[in-house]
Short mmCIF file of the C-alpha atoms (twelve columns), coordinates in Angstrom:
data_MODEL
# 
_entry.id   MODEL 
# 
loop_
_atom_site.group_PDB 
_atom_site.id 
_atom_site.type_symbol 
_atom_site.label_atom_id 
_atom_site.label_alt_id 
_atom_site.label_comp_id 
_atom_site.label_asym_id 
_atom_site.label_seq_id 
_atom_site.Cartn_x 
_atom_site.Cartn_y 
_atom_site.Cartn_z 
_atom_site.pdbx_PDB_model_num 
ATOM 1   C CA . MET A 1   8.524   0.612   -34.019 1 
ATOM 2   C CA . SER A 2   6.299   -1.843  -32.149 1 
ATOM 3   C CA . THR A 3   2.681   -0.991  -31.387 1 
ATOM 4   C CA . LYS A 4   2.460   -0.858  -27.580 1 
ATOM 5   C CA . LEU A 5   -0.547  -2.973  -26.701 1 
ATOM 6   C CA . TYR A 6   0.310   -2.604  -22.996 1 
ATOM 7   C CA . TYR A 7   -0.876  0.999   -23.365 1 
ATOM 8   C CA . SER A 8   -3.771  0.677   -25.812 1 
ATOM 9   C CA . THR A 9   -5.177  -2.594  -24.390 1 
ATOM 10  C CA . PRO A 10  -3.430  -3.206  -21.039 1 
ATOM 11  C CA . TYR A 11  -5.635  -6.217  -20.233 1 
ATOM 12  C CA . GLU A 12  -4.605  -8.057  -23.412 1 
ATOM 13  C CA . THR A 13  -3.144  -11.474 -22.597 1 
ATOM 14  C CA . LYS A 14  -3.014  -13.264 -25.979 1 
ATOM 15  C CA . TRP A 15  -2.397  -11.861 -29.460 1 
ATOM 16  C CA . SER A 16  -1.034  -12.767 -32.882 1 
ATOM 17  C CA . THR A 17  1.651   -10.687 -34.583 1 
ATOM 18  C CA . ASN A 18  4.644   -10.791 -36.893 1 
ATOM 19  C CA . ILE A 19  8.312   -10.772 -35.988 1 
ATOM 20  C CA . GLU A 20  10.061  -7.684  -37.322 1 
ATOM 21  C CA . ASP A 21  13.605  -8.734  -36.561 1 
ATOM 22  C CA . ILE A 22  15.725  -11.350 -34.765 1 
ATOM 23  C CA . ILE A 23  19.028  -10.247 -33.256 1 
ATOM 24  C CA . GLU A 24  21.657  -12.686 -32.003 1 
ATOM 25  C CA . THR A 25  24.431  -11.178 -29.884 1 
ATOM 26  C CA . ASP A 26  26.606  -12.342 -26.963 1 
ATOM 27  C CA . ASN A 27  24.963  -15.791 -27.110 1 
ATOM 28  C CA . LYS A 28  21.560  -14.190 -26.514 1 
ATOM 29  C CA . ILE A 29  18.552  -13.994 -28.829 1 
ATOM 30  C CA . TYR A 30  16.312  -10.915 -29.061 1 
ATOM 31  C CA . VAL A 31  13.085  -10.505 -31.008 1 
ATOM 32  C CA . THR A 32  11.223  -7.353  -32.037 1 
ATOM 33  C CA . LEU A 33  7.476   -7.593  -32.758 1 
ATOM 34  C CA . GLN A 34  5.001   -5.543  -34.773 1 
ATOM 35  C CA . GLU A 35  2.676   -5.455  -31.763 1 
ATOM 36  C CA . THR A 36  3.601   -6.272  -28.189 1 
ATOM 37  C CA . ALA A 37  1.797   -6.427  -24.861 1 
ATOM 38  C CA . PHE A 38  5.046   -7.275  -23.079 1 
ATOM 39  C CA . TYR A 39  5.930   -4.303  -20.877 1 
ATOM 40  C CA . PRO A 40  9.664   -3.450  -20.946 1 
ATOM 41  C CA . GLU A 41  11.468  -2.811  -17.677 1 
ATOM 42  C CA . GLY A 42  11.443  0.828   -16.666 1 
ATOM 43  C CA . GLY A 43  10.342  3.424   -14.134 1 
ATOM 44  C CA . GLY A 44  10.711  1.045   -11.196 1 
ATOM 45  C CA . GLN A 45  8.493   -1.629  -12.804 1 
ATOM 46  C CA . PRO A 46  10.019  -4.991  -13.849 1 
ATOM 47  C CA . ALA A 47  9.608   -6.413  -17.335 1 
ATOM 48  C CA . ASP A 48  6.755   -8.746  -18.243 1 
ATOM 49  C CA . THR A 49  7.305   -12.413 -19.022 1 
ATOM 50  C CA . GLY A 50  5.350   -14.930 -21.076 1 
ATOM 51  C CA . THR A 51  5.838   -16.833 -24.334 1 
ATOM 52  C CA . ILE A 52  6.288   -16.171 -28.051 1 
ATOM 53  C CA . ASP A 53  5.165   -19.279 -29.988 1 
ATOM 54  C CA . GLY A 54  5.648   -21.281 -26.782 1 
ATOM 55  C CA . ILE A 55  9.191   -19.951 -26.303 1 
ATOM 56  C CA . ASP A 56  9.827   -18.332 -22.921 1 
ATOM 57  C CA . VAL A 57  10.335  -14.570 -22.856 1 
ATOM 58  C CA . LEU A 58  13.146  -14.006 -20.354 1 
ATOM 59  C CA . ASP A 59  13.408  -10.217 -20.392 1 
ATOM 60  C CA . VAL A 60  12.031  -7.170  -22.197 1 
ATOM 61  C CA . GLN A 61  13.949  -3.921  -22.656 1 
ATOM 62  C CA . ILE A 62  13.298  -0.730  -24.617 1 
ATOM 63  C CA . LYS A 63  16.097  1.122   -26.395 1 
ATOM 64  C CA . GLY A 64  15.155  4.161   -28.408 1 
ATOM 65  C CA . ASN A 65  11.940  3.317   -30.208 1 
ATOM 66  C CA . LYS A 66  12.494  -0.439  -30.263 1 
ATOM 67  C CA . ILE A 67  11.341  -3.055  -27.770 1 
ATOM 68  C CA . TYR A 68  13.623  -6.067  -27.499 1 
ATOM 69  C CA . HIS A 69  12.258  -9.384  -26.213 1 
ATOM 70  C CA . ARG A 70  14.965  -11.737 -25.009 1 
ATOM 71  C CA . VAL A 71  13.814  -15.295 -25.741 1 
ATOM 72  C CA . GLU A 72  15.063  -18.714 -24.743 1 
ATOM 73  C CA . ARG A 73  15.586  -19.841 -28.330 1 
ATOM 74  C CA . LYS A 74  15.073  -18.602 -31.888 1 
ATOM 75  C CA . PRO A 75  11.462  -18.730 -33.198 1 
ATOM 76  C CA . LYS A 76  10.969  -20.695 -36.418 1 
ATOM 77  C CA . SER A 77  7.977   -18.769 -37.799 1 
ATOM 78  C CA . LYS A 78  7.635   -15.114 -38.684 1 
ATOM 79  C CA . HIS A 79  3.953   -15.068 -37.639 1 
ATOM 80  C CA . VAL A 80  3.767   -15.899 -33.933 1 
ATOM 81  C CA . GLU A 81  1.264   -16.415 -31.145 1 
ATOM 82  C CA . CYS A 82  2.107   -14.499 -27.988 1 
ATOM 83  C CA . GLU A 83  0.865   -15.005 -24.442 1 
ATOM 84  C CA . LEU A 84  1.485   -12.794 -21.421 1 
ATOM 85  C CA . ASN A 85  2.131   -14.064 -17.907 1 
ATOM 86  C CA . TRP A 86  -1.010  -12.331 -16.695 1 
ATOM 87  C CA . ASN A 87  -0.632  -13.048 -12.984 1 
ATOM 88  C CA . ARG A 88  2.740   -11.282 -12.982 1 
ATOM 89  C CA . ARG A 89  1.461   -8.379  -15.094 1 
ATOM 90  C CA . PHE A 90  -1.675  -7.823  -13.005 1 
ATOM 91  C CA . ASP A 91  0.400   -7.941  -9.823  1 
ATOM 92  C CA . HIS A 92  2.645   -5.232  -11.249 1 
ATOM 93  C CA . MET A 93  -0.397  -3.171  -12.243 1 
ATOM 94  C CA . GLN A 94  -1.810  -3.435  -8.724  1 
ATOM 95  C CA . GLN A 95  1.455   -2.537  -6.988  1 
ATOM 96  C CA . HIS A 96  2.262   0.349   -9.331  1 
ATOM 97  C CA . THR A 97  -1.192  1.867   -8.962  1 
ATOM 98  C CA . ALA A 98  -0.942  1.421   -5.187  1 
ATOM 99  C CA . GLN A 99  2.309   3.374   -5.310  1 
ATOM 100 C CA . HIS A 100 0.575   6.275   -7.029  1 
ATOM 101 C CA . LEU A 101 -2.161  6.087   -4.411  1 
ATOM 102 C CA . ILE A 102 0.065   6.175   -1.332  1 
ATOM 103 C CA . SER A 103 2.282   8.874   -2.880  1 
ATOM 104 C CA . ALA A 104 -0.813  11.001  -3.528  1 
ATOM 105 C CA . VAL A 105 -2.027  10.535  0.053   1 
ATOM 106 C CA . LEU A 106 1.399   11.434  1.486   1 
ATOM 107 C CA . GLU A 107 1.379   14.668  -0.528  1 
ATOM 108 C CA . GLU A 108 -2.261  15.402  0.276   1 
ATOM 109 C CA . GLN A 109 -2.043  14.835  4.025   1 
ATOM 110 C CA . TYR A 110 1.539   15.729  4.968   1 
ATOM 111 C CA . SER A 111 3.159   17.386  1.899   1 
ATOM 112 C CA . ILE A 112 5.722   14.575  1.847   1 
ATOM 113 C CA . PRO A 113 7.100   13.899  -1.653  1 
ATOM 114 C CA . THR A 114 8.035   10.472  -2.970  1 
ATOM 115 C CA . VAL A 115 11.688  10.314  -4.033  1 
ATOM 116 C CA . SER A 116 11.929  6.827   -5.570  1 
ATOM 117 C CA . PHE A 117 9.923   3.668   -6.212  1 
ATOM 118 C CA . HIS A 118 10.907  -0.005  -6.473  1 
ATOM 119 C CA . LEU A 119 8.598   -2.894  -7.292  1 
ATOM 120 C CA . GLY A 120 10.227  -5.987  -5.797  1 
ATOM 121 C CA . LYS A 121 9.280   -9.653  -5.843  1 
ATOM 122 C CA . ASP A 122 7.929   -9.679  -2.277  1 
ATOM 123 C CA . TYR A 123 7.386   -6.017  -1.389  1 
ATOM 124 C CA . THR A 124 6.925   -2.700  -3.094  1 
ATOM 125 C CA . THR A 125 8.859   0.190   -1.588  1 
ATOM 126 C CA . ILE A 126 8.975   3.948   -1.889  1 
ATOM 127 C CA . ASP A 127 11.541  6.286   -0.392  1 
ATOM 128 C CA . VAL A 128 9.877   9.437   0.922   1 
ATOM 129 C CA . ASP A 129 11.453  12.750  1.871   1 
ATOM 130 C CA . THR A 130 10.944  12.664  5.616   1 
ATOM 131 C CA . SER A 131 13.101  11.343  8.438   1 
ATOM 132 C CA . GLU A 132 10.217  9.539   10.132  1 
ATOM 133 C CA . LEU A 133 6.595   8.476   9.844   1 
ATOM 134 C CA . THR A 134 4.788   8.067   13.162  1 
ATOM 135 C CA . THR A 135 2.439   5.199   13.955  1 
ATOM 136 C CA . GLU A 136 -0.473  7.641   13.836  1 
ATOM 137 C CA . GLN A 137 0.561   8.848   10.386  1 
ATOM 138 C CA . ILE A 138 0.938   5.305   9.067   1 
ATOM 139 C CA . ASP A 139 -2.508  4.326   10.359  1 
ATOM 140 C CA . LYS A 140 -4.053  7.421   8.766   1 
ATOM 141 C CA . ILE A 141 -2.300  6.828   5.426   1 
ATOM 142 C CA . GLU A 142 -3.536  3.208   5.354   1 
ATOM 143 C CA . HIS A 143 -7.081  4.257   6.226   1 
ATOM 144 C CA . ILE A 144 -7.277  6.918   3.508   1 
ATOM 145 C CA . CYS A 145 -5.732  4.617   0.868   1 
ATOM 146 C CA . ASN A 146 -8.261  1.890   1.664   1 
ATOM 147 C CA . THR A 147 -11.075 4.447   1.616   1 
ATOM 148 C CA . TYR A 148 -10.072 5.504   -1.905  1 
ATOM 149 C CA . ILE A 149 -9.937  1.819   -2.884  1 
ATOM 150 C CA . MET A 150 -13.465 1.228   -1.601  1 
ATOM 151 C CA . THR A 151 -14.655 4.354   -3.409  1 
ATOM 152 C CA . ASN A 152 -13.546 2.605   -6.624  1 
ATOM 153 C CA . LEU A 153 -12.178 5.704   -8.329  1 
ATOM 154 C CA . GLU A 154 -11.590 5.636   -12.076 1 
ATOM 155 C CA . ILE A 155 -7.986  5.611   -13.338 1 
ATOM 156 C CA . LYS A 156 -7.366  7.269   -16.701 1 
ATOM 157 C CA . THR A 157 -4.275  7.268   -18.899 1 
ATOM 158 C CA . TYR A 158 -3.569  9.642   -21.782 1 
ATOM 159 C CA . PHE A 159 -0.751  11.417  -23.570 1 
ATOM 160 C CA . THR A 160 0.036   15.087  -23.651 1 
ATOM 161 C CA . THR A 161 2.826   17.211  -25.083 1 
ATOM 162 C CA . HIS A 162 5.788   18.676  -23.251 1 
ATOM 163 C CA . GLU A 163 4.400   22.145  -23.969 1 
ATOM 164 C CA . GLU A 164 0.997   21.375  -22.407 1 
ATOM 165 C CA . VAL A 165 2.162   19.312  -19.425 1 
ATOM 166 C CA . ASN A 166 2.041   22.355  -17.121 1 
ATOM 167 C CA . LYS A 167 -1.747  22.346  -17.462 1 
ATOM 168 C CA . PHE A 168 -1.850  19.277  -15.195 1 
ATOM 169 C CA . PRO A 169 -1.306  19.422  -11.401 1 
ATOM 170 C CA . LEU A 170 1.479   16.833  -11.507 1 
ATOM 171 C CA . ARG A 171 3.138   15.705  -8.294  1 
ATOM 172 C CA . LYS A 172 6.486   15.818  -10.097 1 
ATOM 173 C CA . LEU A 173 7.404   17.406  -13.419 1 
ATOM 174 C CA . PRO A 174 8.919   14.920  -15.908 1 
ATOM 175 C CA . LYS A 175 12.406  15.398  -17.298 1 
ATOM 176 C CA . VAL A 176 11.583  13.792  -20.670 1 
ATOM 177 C CA . THR A 177 10.560  15.704  -23.768 1 
ATOM 178 C CA . GLY A 178 8.106   14.741  -26.491 1 
ATOM 179 C CA . ALA A 179 4.883   12.880  -25.742 1 
ATOM 180 C CA . ILE A 180 4.259   12.490  -22.007 1 
ATOM 181 C CA . ARG A 181 1.902   9.879   -20.586 1 
ATOM 182 C CA . ILE A 182 -0.341  10.962  -17.713 1 
ATOM 183 C CA . VAL A 183 -1.893  8.571   -15.214 1 
ATOM 184 C CA . GLU A 184 -4.815  10.164  -13.368 1 
ATOM 185 C CA . ILE A 185 -6.586  8.759   -10.322 1 
ATOM 186 C CA . ASP A 186 -9.897  10.549  -10.538 1 
ATOM 187 C CA . GLY A 187 -9.860  13.659  -8.391  1 
ATOM 188 C CA . ILE A 188 -6.784  12.876  -6.281  1 
ATOM 189 C CA . ASP A 189 -3.659  12.399  -8.399  1 
ATOM 190 C CA . PHE A 190 -1.990  13.287  -11.693 1 
ATOM 191 C CA . SER A 191 1.366   11.648  -12.443 1 
ATOM 192 C CA . ALA A 192 3.629   11.422  -15.459 1 
ATOM 193 C CA . CYS A 193 4.172   7.675   -15.729 1 
ATOM 194 C CA . ALA A 194 5.032   5.080   -18.379 1 
ATOM 195 C CA . GLY A 195 3.927   2.080   -16.287 1 
ATOM 196 C CA . THR A 196 0.863   -0.168  -16.486 1 
ATOM 197 C CA . HIS A 197 -2.074  0.395   -14.149 1 
ATOM 198 C CA . VAL A 198 -5.490  -0.991  -13.237 1 
ATOM 199 C CA . GLN A 199 -8.623  0.801   -14.460 1 
ATOM 200 C CA . ARG A 200 -10.232 1.491   -11.078 1 
ATOM 201 C CA . THR A 201 -8.911  1.662   -7.515  1 
ATOM 202 C CA . GLY A 202 -11.303 -1.099  -6.470  1 
ATOM 203 C CA . GLU A 203 -9.091  -3.579  -8.329  1 
ATOM 204 C CA . LEU A 204 -6.442  -3.033  -5.654  1 
ATOM 205 C CA . SER A 205 -8.738  -4.777  -3.138  1 
ATOM 206 C CA . SER A 206 -6.739  -3.596  -0.110  1 
ATOM 207 C CA . PHE A 207 -3.627  -1.744  0.983   1 
ATOM 208 C CA . LYS A 208 -1.248  -2.433  3.867   1 
ATOM 209 C CA . ILE A 209 1.995   -0.794  5.036   1 
ATOM 210 C CA . ILE A 210 4.233   -3.596  6.302   1 
ATOM 211 C CA . LYS A 211 7.058   -1.582  7.820   1 
ATOM 212 C CA . THR A 212 9.211   1.537   7.512   1 
ATOM 213 C CA . GLU A 213 12.976  1.944   7.716   1 
ATOM 214 C CA . LYS A 214 15.333  4.903   7.889   1 
ATOM 215 C CA . HIS A 215 17.339  5.151   4.676   1 
ATOM 216 C CA . ARG A 216 19.916  7.870   3.940   1 
ATOM 217 C CA . GLY A 217 18.067  10.517  5.891   1 
ATOM 218 C CA . GLN A 218 14.749  9.532   4.329   1 
ATOM 219 C CA . THR A 219 12.129  6.887   5.121   1 
ATOM 220 C CA . ARG A 220 11.644  3.701   3.108   1 
ATOM 221 C CA . VAL A 221 8.043   2.472   3.181   1 
ATOM 222 C CA . PHE A 222 7.293   -1.202  2.467   1 
ATOM 223 C CA . PHE A 223 3.714   -1.951  1.393   1 
ATOM 224 C CA . LEU A 224 1.454   -4.576  -0.154  1 
ATOM 225 C CA . SER A 225 -1.682  -4.259  -2.222  1 
ATOM 226 C CA . GLY A 226 -4.025  -6.471  -4.233  1 
ATOM 227 C CA . TRP A 227 -3.322  -10.197 -4.209  1 
ATOM 228 C CA . ARG A 228 -0.072  -9.655  -2.321  1 
ATOM 229 C CA . ALA A 229 -1.981  -8.112  0.588   1 
ATOM 230 C CA . ILE A 230 -4.551  -10.926 0.499   1 
ATOM 231 C CA . TYR A 231 -1.883  -13.654 0.505   1 
ATOM 232 C CA . ASP A 232 -0.066  -11.896 3.340   1 
ATOM 233 C CA . TYR A 233 -3.296  -11.731 5.354   1 
ATOM 234 C CA . GLN A 234 -3.957  -15.438 4.735   1 
ATOM 235 C CA . THR A 235 -0.423  -16.342 5.866   1 
ATOM 236 C CA . SER A 236 -0.646  -14.130 8.951   1 
ATOM 237 C CA . GLN A 237 -4.060  -15.563 9.806   1 
ATOM 238 C CA . SER A 238 -2.740  -19.102 9.525   1 
ATOM 239 C CA . ILE A 239 0.190   -18.268 11.825  1 
ATOM 240 C CA . LEU A 240 -2.101  -16.601 14.366  1 
ATOM 241 C CA . ASP A 241 -4.505  -19.548 14.331  1 
ATOM 242 C CA . GLY A 242 -1.597  -21.933 14.873  1 
ATOM 243 C CA . LEU A 243 -0.283  -19.892 17.803  1 
ATOM 244 C CA . SER A 244 -3.758  -19.582 19.306  1 
ATOM 245 C CA . ASN A 245 -4.242  -23.334 19.141  1 
ATOM 246 C CA . HIS A 246 -0.781  -23.964 20.565  1 
ATOM 247 C CA . PHE A 247 -1.290  -21.632 23.530  1 
ATOM 248 C CA . LYS A 248 -4.973  -22.559 23.867  1 
ATOM 249 C CA . THR A 249 -6.139  -18.957 23.821  1 
ATOM 250 C CA . ASN A 250 -7.810  -16.571 21.402  1 
ATOM 251 C CA . LYS A 251 -5.908  -14.157 19.145  1 
ATOM 252 C CA . GLN A 252 -6.814  -11.128 21.250  1 
ATOM 253 C CA . GLN A 253 -5.104  -12.630 24.313  1 
ATOM 254 C CA . LEU A 254 -1.973  -13.891 22.516  1 
ATOM 255 C CA . HIS A 255 0.029   -10.771 23.275  1 
ATOM 256 C CA . ASP A 256 -0.640  -11.016 27.019  1 
ATOM 257 C CA . ARG A 257 0.093   -14.745 26.960  1 
ATOM 258 C CA . ILE A 258 3.447   -14.275 25.232  1 
ATOM 259 C CA . ASN A 259 4.423   -11.443 27.601  1 
ATOM 260 C CA . LYS A 260 3.633   -13.728 30.528  1 
ATOM 261 C CA . LEU A 261 5.789   -16.481 29.019  1 
ATOM 262 C CA . GLU A 262 8.661   -14.023 28.548  1 
ATOM 263 C CA . LEU A 263 8.510   -13.056 32.222  1 
ATOM 264 C CA . GLU A 264 8.408   -16.723 33.237  1 
ATOM 265 C CA . LYS A 265 11.373  -17.458 30.955  1 
ATOM 266 C CA . LYS A 266 13.429  -14.663 32.514  1 
ATOM 267 C CA . ALA A 267 12.653  -16.011 35.997  1 
ATOM 268 C CA . VAL A 268 13.653  -19.543 34.954  1 
ATOM 269 C CA . ASN A 269 16.870  -18.238 33.374  1 
ATOM 270 C CA . ARG A 270 17.786  -16.392 36.563  1 
ATOM 271 C CA . GLU A 271 17.207  -19.550 38.565  1 
ATOM 272 C CA . LEU A 272 19.179  -21.584 36.035  1 
ATOM 273 C CA . GLU A 273 22.140  -19.202 36.177  1 
ATOM 274 C CA . SER A 274 22.110  -19.387 39.964  1 
ATOM 275 C CA . LEU A 275 22.093  -23.189 39.869  1 
ATOM 276 C CA . LYS A 276 24.841  -23.202 37.257  1 
ATOM 277 C CA . ALA A 277 26.970  -20.978 39.462  1 
ATOM 278 C CA . GLU A 278 26.520  -23.379 42.384  1 
ATOM 279 C CA . ASN A 279 27.255  -26.355 40.142  1 
ATOM 280 C CA . ASN A 280 30.378  -24.719 38.716  1 
ATOM 281 C CA . ALA A 281 31.669  -23.922 42.178  1 
ATOM 282 C CA . PHE A 282 31.100  -27.549 43.261  1 
ATOM 283 C CA . HIS A 283 32.630  -28.864 40.015  1 
ATOM 284 C CA . ALA A 284 35.655  -26.599 40.430  1 
ATOM 285 C CA . GLU A 285 36.298  -27.955 43.936  1 
ATOM 286 C CA . GLN A 286 36.123  -31.508 42.586  1 
ATOM 287 C CA . ILE A 287 38.539  -30.719 39.758  1 
ATOM 288 C CA . LEU A 288 41.035  -29.096 42.139  1 
ATOM 289 C CA . ALA A 289 40.828  -32.083 44.449  1 
ATOM 290 C CA . ASP A 290 41.632  -34.417 41.538  1 
ATOM 291 C CA . HIS A 291 44.465  -32.342 40.002  1 
ATOM 292 C CA . ASN A 292 47.722  -31.625 41.809  1 
ATOM 293 C CA . GLU A 293 49.731  -30.904 38.644  1 
ATOM 294 C CA . LYS A 294 50.184  -27.459 37.060  1 
ATOM 295 C CA . ILE A 295 48.047  -28.193 34.008  1 
ATOM 296 C CA . ILE A 296 44.385  -29.212 33.963  1 
ATOM 297 C CA . PHE A 297 43.291  -30.990 30.759  1 
ATOM 298 C CA . LEU A 298 39.574  -31.700 30.428  1 
ATOM 299 C CA . GLN A 299 37.268  -32.492 27.498  1 
ATOM 300 C CA . PHE A 300 33.494  -32.017 27.776  1 
ATOM 301 C CA . GLU A 301 30.784  -33.351 25.500  1 
ATOM 302 C CA . GLU A 302 27.779  -31.317 26.634  1 
ATOM 303 C CA . LYS A 303 29.129  -28.178 28.274  1 
ATOM 304 C CA . THR A 304 29.145  -25.028 26.136  1 
ATOM 305 C CA . MET A 305 32.114  -22.680 25.791  1 
ATOM 306 C CA . LYS A 306 30.234  -20.195 27.983  1 
ATOM 307 C CA . ASP A 307 29.998  -22.863 30.709  1 
ATOM 308 C CA . LEU A 308 33.709  -23.673 30.371  1 
ATOM 309 C CA . SER A 309 34.711  -20.013 30.570  1 
ATOM 310 C CA . THR A 310 32.756  -19.661 33.813  1 
ATOM 311 C CA . LEU A 311 34.288  -22.863 35.196  1 
ATOM 312 C CA . ALA A 312 37.806  -21.712 34.311  1 
ATOM 313 C CA . LYS A 313 37.178  -18.409 36.066  1 
ATOM 314 C CA . TYR A 314 36.206  -20.247 39.280  1 
ATOM 315 C CA . LEU A 315 39.320  -22.438 39.089  1 
ATOM 316 C CA . LEU A 316 41.724  -19.549 38.553  1 
ATOM 317 C CA . GLN A 317 40.232  -17.602 41.450  1 
ATOM 318 C CA . LYS A 318 41.127  -20.467 43.792  1 
ATOM 319 C CA . SER A 319 44.418  -21.736 42.355  1 
ATOM 320 C CA . SER A 320 47.223  -21.182 39.858  1 
ATOM 321 C CA . HIS A 321 46.931  -23.607 36.936  1 
ATOM 322 C CA . ILE A 322 47.158  -23.706 33.169  1 
ATOM 323 C CA . ILE A 323 43.741  -24.768 31.917  1 
ATOM 324 C CA . LEU A 324 43.033  -26.524 28.618  1 
ATOM 325 C CA . PHE A 325 39.323  -27.262 28.055  1 
ATOM 326 C CA . SER A 326 37.378  -28.392 25.000  1 
ATOM 327 C CA . SER A 327 33.626  -28.254 24.271  1 
ATOM 328 C CA . GLU A 328 32.449  -30.860 21.768  1 
ATOM 329 C CA . ILE A 329 28.963  -29.338 21.560  1 
ATOM 330 C CA . ASP A 330 30.485  -26.029 20.369  1 
ATOM 331 C CA . LYS A 331 33.617  -27.579 18.752  1 
ATOM 332 C CA . LYS A 332 35.703  -25.026 20.642  1 
ATOM 333 C CA . LEU A 333 38.851  -25.044 22.730  1 
ATOM 334 C CA . LEU A 334 39.921  -22.831 25.671  1 
ATOM 335 C CA . LEU A 335 43.483  -22.207 26.879  1 
ATOM 336 C CA . GLN A 336 43.915  -19.963 29.939  1 
ATOM 337 C CA . HIS A 337 46.015  -19.131 33.017  1 
ATOM 338 C CA . ASN A 338 46.055  -16.318 35.587  1 
ATOM 339 C CA . GLY A 339 49.384  -14.715 34.611  1 
ATOM 340 C CA . ASP A 340 51.678  -16.755 36.843  1 
ATOM 341 C CA . TYR A 341 53.232  -18.515 33.817  1 
ATOM 342 C CA . SER A 342 55.394  -17.307 30.935  1 
ATOM 343 C CA . LEU A 343 53.193  -19.188 28.470  1 
ATOM 344 C CA . HIS A 344 51.647  -16.964 25.736  1 
ATOM 345 C CA . CYS A 345 48.261  -18.648 25.188  1 
ATOM 346 C CA . GLY A 346 47.382  -16.815 21.961  1 
ATOM 347 C CA . LYS A 347 50.754  -17.529 20.319  1 
ATOM 348 C CA . LEU A 348 50.686  -21.249 21.147  1 
ATOM 349 C CA . LEU A 349 47.121  -21.561 19.926  1 
ATOM 350 C CA . ARG A 350 47.803  -19.828 16.606  1 
ATOM 351 C CA . GLU A 351 50.921  -21.948 15.982  1 
ATOM 352 C CA . THR A 352 48.993  -25.180 16.552  1 
ATOM 353 C CA . ILE A 353 45.421  -24.901 15.292  1 
ATOM 354 C CA . GLN A 354 46.106  -24.155 11.606  1 
ATOM 355 C CA . GLU A 355 47.193  -27.760 11.112  1 
ATOM 356 C CA . PHE A 356 43.655  -28.810 12.088  1 
ATOM 357 C CA . GLU A 357 41.770  -26.003 10.232  1 
ATOM 358 C CA . GLY A 358 41.058  -24.238 13.489  1 
ATOM 359 C CA . LYS A 359 40.361  -20.521 13.712  1 
ATOM 360 C CA . GLY A 360 40.950  -18.310 16.696  1 
ATOM 361 C CA . GLY A 361 43.497  -16.479 18.781  1 
ATOM 362 C CA . GLY A 362 43.927  -14.537 21.992  1 
ATOM 363 C CA . ASN A 363 46.359  -12.783 24.307  1 
ATOM 364 C CA . GLU A 364 48.997  -13.898 26.800  1 
ATOM 365 C CA . VAL A 365 46.577  -15.324 29.378  1 
ATOM 366 C CA . LEU A 366 43.480  -16.316 27.367  1 
ATOM 367 C CA . ALA A 367 42.900  -17.840 23.919  1 
ATOM 368 C CA . GLN A 368 40.039  -19.648 22.171  1 
ATOM 369 C CA . ALA A 369 39.679  -21.566 18.910  1 
ATOM 370 C CA . THR A 370 36.888  -23.087 16.828  1 
ATOM 371 C CA . PHE A 371 37.222  -26.237 14.683  1 
ATOM 372 C CA . PRO A 372 35.200  -27.559 11.717  1 
ATOM 373 C CA . SER A 373 34.669  -30.984 13.323  1 
ATOM 374 C CA . ILE A 374 34.913  -32.791 16.659  1 
ATOM 375 C CA . GLN A 375 37.724  -34.958 15.260  1 
ATOM 376 C CA . GLN A 376 39.801  -31.872 14.401  1 
ATOM 377 C CA . LEU A 377 38.973  -30.368 17.811  1 
ATOM 378 C CA . GLN A 378 40.225  -33.516 19.548  1 
ATOM 379 C CA . ALA A 379 43.391  -33.610 17.430  1 
ATOM 380 C CA . GLY A 380 44.104  -29.947 18.142  1 
ATOM 381 C CA . PHE A 381 43.466  -30.490 21.860  1 
ATOM 382 C CA . GLN A 382 45.909  -33.425 21.915  1 
ATOM 383 C CA . LYS A 383 48.612  -31.507 20.059  1 
ATOM 384 C CA . ILE A 384 48.429  -28.537 22.459  1 
ATOM 385 C CA . LYS A 385 48.366  -30.928 25.432  1 
ATOM 386 C CA . GLU A 386 51.562  -32.617 24.206  1 
ATOM 387 C CA . THR A 387 53.237  -29.239 23.645  1 
ATOM 388 C CA . LEU A 388 52.372  -28.060 27.139  1 
ATOM 389 C CA . LEU A 389 53.584  -31.278 28.771  1 
ATOM 390 C CA . SER A 390 56.880  -31.154 26.897  1 
ATOM 391 C CA . ASN A 391 57.592  -27.514 27.709  1 
ATOM 392 C CA . LEU A 392 56.440  -27.205 31.302  1 
# 
């Protein structure tokens, strides 16, 4: 059984040890060590990474009493030098301790228990047994967590027996038997936990709830702490500075400036839609003046399918035609009439467009299709045009 340095000396980053065993199975190589600081995946915390004699450690798992280190290739020596990826480990320590902190505050302030915990690459999340957290609650939780961080409370870890575990005011009783590891945040929390943690809350630096989501009748809380919170602040600050410079205003006035721009945009869009309507009406009159036949075939480079649908609507209100339009900008095709013809637009479209990798369909009077390229759009348009001319 390996000596667990990640418990006895959790800040250990380099150590020498001997290989106990090398296992090769399913084209993978696993190593067991006499002493290891590599934390195995478990309890919501990912496995550590690093190197064994310069060989990358890809994964660490615990099965029974043995800790298996999956390595990139087989070590040549029995005595090896090991090095932990400390940045990853310390990040995990910060996030896991922050989880204990927020879970303790949720219990303390609102009697809300934590149901599950996941330490992800970008965010740490907990699912809590409540349907909603209000903005006021979130602000209060953040404030208390950061207060405990600034107080720099001591964090202790120790083992107890299954028989004596009831002596501790644990947030949740463990299901395991045998030796049970307790993580205590001085004066505020006692938790049964096998994860790695910092020694004092001050090492978390800061705490920030990013967002909450409803999840299966509970609430999922996304948060950052330690270096993750600092990096997030730096990124957010950079974005805010860029926006402030772009809009030539300070950060405090950005919200008002953006709201003003939104109102201006809506006004411009209303004006644009009005002008488009006038333009479509004028364009429709021109098209009708130029087309005396039953079918109108037109291809457009810049008009969108939305524009063509509106134009077709104007045309069919004033006359009875079969309309075949194409939009090169959207790589889409429109086939439509007002019901005066026996032509089934959807059926004709489906029978034709597969040859040109088109996708779409429709009903008797209206059908649309999308093509992978302008060339295929043009070929599909031509084929439908020829079919219509030969049948009508």
